C-alpha positions as CSV (number, residue, x, y, z in Angstrom):
1,M,5.9,-8.8,2.3
2,A,9.7,-9.3,3.0
3,K,12.0,-11.4,1.1
4,T,13.2,-14.5,2.6
5,K,17.4,-14.4,2.0
6,T,18.5,-17.9,1.5
7,R,21.9,-19.6,1.0
8,P,23.3,-22.6,-0.7
9,Y,23.4,-25.7,1.2
10,D,26.9,-26.6,2.5
11,P,27.1,-29.8,4.2
12,A,30.7,-29.0,5.2
13,E,28.9,-26.8,7.5
14,Y,27.6,-29.7,9.3
15,L,30.3,-32.0,9.9
16,K,31.5,-31.5,13.2
17,T,33.6,-34.6,14.4
18,D,35.6,-37.4,12.8
19,E,33.1,-39.4,13.2
20,D,30.4,-37.3,11.2
21,M,33.0,-37.4,8.4
22,A,33.7,-40.7,8.4
23,A,29.5,-41.5,8.5
24,Y,29.5,-39.2,5.2
25,L,32.4,-40.9,3.5
26,E,30.7,-44.3,4.2
27,A,27.1,-43.3,2.8
28,A,29.0,-42.0,-0.6
29,L,31.4,-45.4,-0.8
30,E,28.0,-47.6,-0.3
31,D,26.7,-45.4,-3.4
32,G,29.5,-46.4,-5.4
33,D,29.5,-43.4,-7.7
34,P,33.2,-42.3,-8.1
35,V,31.9,-38.8,-8.9
36,L,30.0,-38.5,-5.4
37,I,33.1,-40.1,-3.4
38,T,35.4,-37.7,-5.0
39,H,32.9,-34.6,-4.1
40,T,32.4,-36.1,-0.8
41,L,36.0,-36.2,0.0
42,G,36.2,-32.9,-1.1
43,V,33.5,-31.6,1.5
44,I,34.9,-33.5,4.1
45,A,38.3,-31.5,3.3
46,R,36.9,-28.0,3.4
47,A,35.1,-28.9,6.5
48,K,38.5,-30.3,7.9
49,G,40.9,-27.2,6.1
50,M,41.9,-27.0,2.8
51,A,44.9,-25.2,3.6
52,Q,46.0,-27.8,6.0
53,L,45.3,-30.9,3.7
54,A,47.5,-29.5,1.3
55,R,50.5,-29.2,3.7
56,D,49.4,-32.7,5.0
57,T,49.8,-34.1,1.9
58,G,51.9,-32.1,0.1
59,L,49.7,-31.1,-2.8
60,G,48.6,-27.4,-3.9
61,R,45.5,-26.4,-2.2
62,E,44.2,-25.0,-5.7
63,S,44.7,-28.7,-7.2
64,L,43.2,-30.4,-4.1
65,Y,40.0,-28.1,-5.0
66,K,39.8,-29.1,-8.4
67,A,40.7,-33.1,-8.0
68,L,37.9,-33.2,-5.5
69,S,35.2,-31.5,-6.8
70,A,32.4,-33.1,-9.0
71,E,34.1,-32.5,-12.1
72,G,37.6,-33.6,-10.9
73,N,39.2,-37.0,-11.5
74,P,41.8,-37.5,-9.3
75,E,44.5,-40.5,-9.3
76,F,44.1,-43.1,-7.1
77,A,46.9,-42.1,-5.4
78,T,45.8,-38.9,-4.3
79,V,42.8,-40.5,-3.1
80,L,44.8,-42.2,-0.7
81,K,46.8,-39.5,0.0
82,V,44.0,-37.4,1.0
83,V,42.2,-39.7,2.9
84,R,45.3,-40.6,5.2
85,A,45.8,-37.0,6.0
86,L,42.0,-36.9,7.0
87,G,42.8,-39.4,9.6
88,I,40.1,-41.9,7.5
89,K,41.0,-45.5,7.1
90,L,39.1,-47.4,4.4
91,H,38.1,-51.2,5.1
92,A,37.4,-53.5,2.6
93,K,34.2,-56.3,3.2
94,A,32.9,-59.0,1.3
95,A,29.7,-57.9,-0.7
């Protein structure tokens, strides 16, 4: 019997449009877990291109990878720079 080759699931491969990315982030925001939100921003950043995001934000590529990982803890100013550079707008509404 032949062995089945598998590879890790990477959601960045499936985020093709800005609408896909916004919906993915919206789902993470609805969950409310800061670690998930940070990780989701990292996935979106990888889908868009981390090198370009680094240029657009003025931050180092390596520091972005670290800050936007599941273990990262970015400052809110960094999150706002990333969101702006990704072309995403955050909205508030009454709960």
